[in-house]
C-alpha positions as CSV (number, residue, x, y, z in Angstrom):
1,X,-49.2,0.9,-14.7
2,X,-52.0,3.4,-14.0
3,X,-51.8,6.9,-15.5
4,X,-51.2,8.4,-12.0
5,X,-48.4,5.9,-11.2
6,X,-46.8,6.4,-14.6
7,X,-46.9,10.2,-14.0
8,X,-45.3,9.8,-10.6
9,X,-42.6,7.5,-11.9
10,X,-41.8,10.0,-14.7
11,X,-41.7,12.9,-12.2
12,X,-39.3,11.0,-9.9
13,X,-37.0,10.0,-12.8
14,X,-36.9,13.6,-14.0
15,X,-36.2,14.9,-10.5
16,X,-33.4,12.3,-10.0
17,X,-31.9,13.3,-13.4
18,X,-32.1,17.0,-12.5
19,X,-30.4,16.3,-9.1
20,X,-27.6,14.3,-10.8
21,X,-27.1,17.0,-13.4
22,X,-26.8,19.7,-10.6
23,X,-24.4,17.5,-8.6
24,X,-22.2,17.0,-11.7
25,X,-22.2,20.7,-12.4
26,X,-20.9,21.4,-8.9
27,X,-18.2,18.7,-9.1
28,X,-15.9,18.8,-7.2
29,X,-17.3,20.4,-4.0
30,X,-15.5,18.2,-1.5
31,X,-12.2,16.2,-1.3
32,X,-11.4,13.4,-3.7
33,X,-9.9,10.0,-2.5
34,X,-7.4,8.1,-4.6
35,X,-7.4,4.5,-3.5
36,X,-4.2,2.5,-3.9
37,X,-4.2,-1.3,-3.8
38,X,-0.6,-1.6,-2.6
39,X,1.4,-0.5,0.4
40,X,3.0,2.9,1.0
41,X,6.4,3.0,-0.6
42,X,5.3,1.0,-3.7
43,X,5.8,2.5,-7.1
44,X,2.0,3.0,-7.6
45,X,1.7,4.7,-4.2
46,X,4.6,7.0,-5.2
47,X,2.8,7.9,-8.4
48,X,-0.5,8.4,-6.6
49,X,0.9,10.8,-4.0
50,X,2.9,12.7,-6.6
51,X,-0.1,13.3,-8.8
52,X,-2.4,14.0,-5.8
53,X,-0.1,16.8,-4.6
54,X,-0.7,18.8,-7.8
55,X,-4.2,17.6,-8.7
56,X,-5.6,19.2,-5.6
57,X,-4.4,22.5,-6.9
58,X,-6.1,22.0,-10.3
59,X,-9.5,21.1,-8.8
60,X,-9.4,23.3,-5.8
61,X,-10.1,20.5,-3.4
62,X,-7.9,18.2,-1.2
63,X,-6.9,14.9,-2.8
64,X,-6.4,12.1,-0.3
65,X,-4.4,8.9,-1.0
66,X,-5.8,5.9,0.8
67,X,-4.0,2.5,0.9
68,X,-6.1,-0.6,0.8
69,X,-3.5,-3.2,-0.1
70,X,-4.2,-6.9,-0.5
71,X,-4.8,-9.6,-3.1
72,X,-2.7,-8.0,-5.7
73,X,-4.7,-4.8,-5.8
74,X,-8.1,-6.6,-5.8
75,X,-9.1,-5.4,-2.4
76,X,-8.9,-1.8,-3.5
77,X,-10.5,-2.4,-6.9
78,X,-13.5,-4.2,-5.3
79,X,-13.9,-1.4,-2.8
80,X,-13.9,1.3,-5.5
81,X,-16.2,-0.7,-7.8
82,X,-18.8,-0.7,-5.0
83,X,-18.3,2.9,-4.0
84,X,-20.8,5.7,-4.7
85,X,-20.6,6.5,-8.4
86,X,-20.1,10.3,-8.0
87,X,-16.4,10.7,-9.0
88,X,-15.1,11.3,-5.5
89,X,-13.6,7.9,-5.0
90,X,-11.1,6.9,-7.7
91,X,-8.9,3.8,-8.1
92,X,-5.2,4.2,-9.0
93,X,-4.4,1.3,-11.3
94,X,-1.3,-0.4,-12.7
95,X,-1.0,-3.5,-14.8
96,X,-2.5,-5.6,-12.1
97,X,-6.0,-4.3,-12.9
98,X,-5.7,-6.1,-16.3
99,X,-3.9,-9.2,-14.8
100,X,-6.6,-9.8,-12.2
101,X,-9.4,-11.0,-14.6
102,X,-7.1,-13.7,-15.9
103,X,-5.6,-14.8,-12.6
104,X,-8.6,-14.8,-10.4
105,X,-11.8,-16.4,-11.8
106,X,-13.8,-15.7,-8.6
107,X,-13.3,-11.9,-8.5
108,X,-16.1,-10.0,-6.8
109,X,-15.9,-7.3,-9.5
110,X,-15.6,-7.2,-13.3
111,X,-12.9,-4.8,-14.4
112,X,-14.7,-4.0,-17.7
113,X,-18.3,-3.8,-16.3
114,X,-17.9,-2.4,-12.8
115,X,-15.1,0.1,-13.5
116,X,-14.5,2.7,-16.1
117,X,-11.3,4.4,-17.3
118,X,-10.8,8.0,-16.3
119,X,-7.3,9.1,-17.0
120,X,-4.0,7.7,-18.1
121,X,-0.8,8.9,-16.3
122,X,2.1,7.2,-18.0
123,X,4.3,4.2,-18.4
124,X,7.8,3.3,-17.3
125,X,10.2,0.4,-17.8
126,X,10.9,-2.6,-15.6
127,X,14.4,-3.4,-14.6
128,X,15.8,-6.8,-13.6
129,X,18.2,-6.7,-10.7
130,X,20.1,-9.3,-8.8
131,X,21.8,-9.4,-5.4
132,X,25.5,-8.9,-5.9
133,X,26.4,-12.0,-3.8
134,X,25.0,-14.2,-6.5
135,X,28.0,-13.3,-8.6
136,X,26.0,-12.8,-11.9
137,X,27.6,-10.1,-14.1
138,X,25.2,-10.4,-17.1
139,X,21.7,-11.6,-17.9
140,X,23.3,-14.5,-19.8
141,X,25.0,-15.6,-16.5
142,X,21.6,-15.6,-14.8
143,X,19.8,-17.5,-17.5
144,X,22.6,-20.0,-17.9
145,X,22.5,-20.8,-14.2
146,X,18.7,-20.9,-14.0
147,X,18.6,-23.4,-16.9
148,X,21.1,-25.6,-15.1
149,X,19.4,-25.3,-11.8
150,X,15.6,-25.1,-12.3
151,X,13.8,-23.5,-9.3
152,X,17.1,-22.8,-7.4
153,X,16.9,-19.0,-7.9
154,X,14.1,-17.2,-6.1
155,X,12.6,-13.8,-6.9
156,X,10.6,-11.3,-4.9
157,X,7.5,-9.4,-5.7
158,X,5.0,-7.0,-4.3
159,X,2.4,-9.8,-4.0
160,X,0.7,-12.5,-6.0
161,X,-0.8,-11.0,-9.2
162,X,1.1,-7.8,-9.0
163,X,3.2,-6.4,-11.8
164,X,6.6,-7.6,-10.5
165,X,5.2,-11.1,-10.1
166,X,3.7,-11.4,-13.5
167,X,6.5,-9.6,-15.2
168,X,8.9,-12.3,-13.9
169,X,6.5,-15.1,-14.9
170,X,6.6,-13.6,-18.4
171,X,10.4,-13.4,-18.4
172,X,10.6,-17.0,-17.2
173,X,8.5,-18.0,-20.2
174,X,10.5,-15.9,-22.7
175,X,13.9,-17.0,-21.4
176,X,12.9,-20.7,-20.9
177,X,13.7,-20.8,-17.2
178,X,12.0,-21.4,-13.9
179,X,12.6,-19.4,-10.8
180,X,10.8,-19.7,-7.4
181,X,8.4,-16.9,-6.4
182,X,8.5,-15.3,-2.9
183,X,5.7,-12.7,-2.5
184,X,5.9,-9.8,-0.1
185,X,3.3,-7.4,1.2
186,X,4.6,-4.6,-1.0
187,X,7.2,-3.4,-3.4
188,X,9.3,-1.8,-0.6
189,X,9.4,-5.1,1.3
190,X,10.5,-6.9,-1.9
191,X,13.3,-4.5,-2.5
192,X,14.5,-4.8,1.1
193,X,14.5,-8.5,0.6
194,X,16.7,-8.2,-2.5
195,X,19.1,-5.8,-0.7
196,X,19.3,-8.2,2.3
197,X,19.9,-11.3,0.1
198,X,16.6,-13.0,1.1
199,X,15.8,-13.1,-2.6
200,X,18.1,-13.4,-5.6
201,X,16.2,-11.5,-8.2
202,X,13.7,-8.6,-8.4
203,X,12.1,-7.4,-11.6
204,X,10.3,-4.2,-10.7
205,X,9.6,-0.7,-12.0
206,X,12.6,1.6,-12.5
207,X,12.3,4.4,-10.0
208,X,15.4,6.6,-10.1
209,X,19.0,5.4,-10.3
210,X,19.4,1.6,-10.2
211,X,23.0,1.7,-8.9
212,X,23.6,0.2,-5.5
213,X,26.5,-1.5,-3.8
214,X,24.5,-4.6,-3.0
215,X,22.5,-4.9,-6.3
216,X,23.5,-5.3,-9.9
217,X,21.0,-4.3,-12.6
218,X,21.2,-6.7,-15.6
219,X,18.5,-5.6,-18.1
220,X,15.8,-3.1,-18.6
221,X,12.7,-3.1,-20.8
222,X,11.9,-0.6,-23.6
223,X,13.1,0.0,-27.1
224,X,16.0,2.1,-25.9
225,X,18.1,2.4,-22.7
226,X,16.9,4.7,-20.0
227,X,18.8,7.9,-19.4
228,X,18.5,7.1,-15.7
229,X,20.5,3.9,-16.2
230,X,22.4,4.3,-19.5
231,X,24.8,1.5,-18.7
232,X,22.0,-1.1,-18.4
233,X,21.2,-2.9,-21.7
234,X,17.7,-3.5,-22.8
235,X,16.2,-7.0,-23.0
236,X,16.1,-6.5,-26.7
237,X,19.8,-5.8,-26.9
238,X,20.4,-9.0,-24.9
239,X,18.5,-11.3,-27.3
240,X,14.9,-11.0,-25.8
241,X,13.0,-8.7,-28.2
242,X,9.7,-10.3,-27.3
243,X,10.1,-9.2,-23.7
244,X,8.4,-5.8,-24.2
245,X,6.7,-4.8,-20.9
246,X,6.2,-1.5,-19.2
247,X,4.5,-0.6,-16.0
248,X,1.7,1.8,-16.6
249,X,-0.4,3.9,-14.2
250,X,-3.8,5.6,-14.4
251,X,-7.2,6.3,-12.7
252,X,-10.5,4.4,-12.9
253,X,-13.8,5.0,-11.3
254,X,-17.0,3.1,-10.5
255,X,-18.8,2.4,-13.8
256,X,-21.8,4.6,-13.1
257,X,-19.9,7.8,-12.7
258,X,-21.4,10.4,-15.1
259,X,-19.5,11.1,-18.3
260,X,-19.2,14.8,-17.6
261,X,-17.6,14.1,-14.2
262,X,-15.2,11.7,-15.8
263,X,-14.3,14.4,-18.4
264,X,-13.6,16.9,-15.6
265,X,-11.3,14.6,-13.8
266,X,-9.6,13.6,-17.0
267,X,-9.0,17.3,-17.9
268,X,-7.6,18.1,-14.5
269,X,-5.2,15.1,-14.5
270,X,-4.0,16.0,-18.0
271,X,-3.3,19.5,-16.8
272,X,-1.4,18.1,-13.9
273,X,0.8,15.9,-16.1
274,X,1.9,19.1,-17.9
275,X,3.1,20.7,-14.6
276,X,6.9,21.0,-14.6
277,X,7.2,19.7,-11.1
278,X,5.3,16.5,-12.0
279,X,7.5,16.0,-15.1
280,X,10.5,16.4,-12.9
281,X,9.3,14.0,-10.2
282,X,7.9,11.3,-12.5
283,X,9.9,11.5,-15.7
284,X,13.2,13.1,-14.9
285,X,13.7,11.3,-11.6
286,X,11.7,8.2,-12.0
287,X,11.7,7.4,-15.8
288,X,8.0,7.4,-16.3
289,X,6.9,8.6,-19.7
290,X,3.8,10.7,-19.2
291,X,1.0,10.8,-21.8
292,X,-2.3,12.6,-21.9
293,X,-5.2,10.4,-23.1
294,X,-8.9,10.6,-23.3
295,X,-11.0,8.2,-21.1
296,X,-11.9,6.3,-24.2
297,X,-8.3,5.8,-25.3
298,X,-7.3,4.6,-21.8
299,X,-10.2,2.1,-21.7
300,X,-9.1,0.7,-25.1
301,X,-5.6,0.3,-23.7
302,X,-6.9,-1.6,-20.6
303,X,-9.2,-3.8,-22.7
304,X,-6.2,-4.8,-24.9
305,X,-4.0,-5.5,-21.9
306,X,-6.7,-7.7,-20.3
307,X,-6.6,-9.8,-23.5
308,X,-2.8,-10.0,-23.4
309,X,-2.7,-11.2,-19.8
310,X,-5.4,-13.8,-20.3
311,X,-3.1,-15.4,-22.9
312,X,-0.1,-15.2,-20.6
313,X,-1.9,-16.7,-17.6
314,X,-3.4,-19.5,-19.7
315,X,0.1,-20.5,-21.0
316,X,1.7,-20.3,-17.5
317,X,-1.1,-21.4,-15.1
318,X,0.9,-24.3,-13.8
319,X,4.0,-22.2,-13.1
320,X,1.9,-19.4,-11.4
321,X,0.1,-21.9,-9.1
322,X,3.3,-23.6,-7.8
């Protein structure tokens, strides 16, 4: 490289760095978009819209929720991974972001290379419910029937690779049973199918009171019963202590987003989580335990969860691909 070209290259790099620094300092000066990989009415969509309503007040800009559902959340994740790395397009994630690398070997994005953790929101239990017409009164009733009739019971989910799907795959493994998977386009559709008797079982996030005249809740995850469903025993109480699964939520961004922008979003989200109205909506009414974490802590959490689901999928690949 000639001295003149080297000088020009250095000048361009310096100018680019200065521009990026100026842009970061002004962040945010326009609306943010939270991209959700599942349909409206799903638990992750509810969390996104609840957080967005207060986050906009914290940052002084509108926060738009955009649904790009498909492929167990992978359509949205791929879209965000290729978005401009300026912090204005963020991905709302749940367990499926850690499940995808194990389940889909041909992903167009790499969760750990193309995305970076921004902010953790919280975690809530999953609850196993059955249609009342099945006649099951306890989890033991369900397991006994499922062992005697492999594949006869069917269960719904928000889609292949979503948390309800893989949560049920894991329960099948722990309980030593086999149920038939029927995927739907979203969590709301799966719940409607359970209520209508099109599916027998649904293992999904606890969102509010589980009582219903057409559904019986049989078990809930966590180390203690939920105050929202105090009569529902935990899986541990019922003899399945290894079934320790929660549904978590958080935000990720394209990998190239500057660290100072990530820090600004993280701080704003953490302030939002302390808002009494958010605590009321997500914890008191929906059972989600909120927790403020740094981006680094949330990234470590995701990395650990990716390793967990790789093991689960490897052990259950045949069952998942039926």
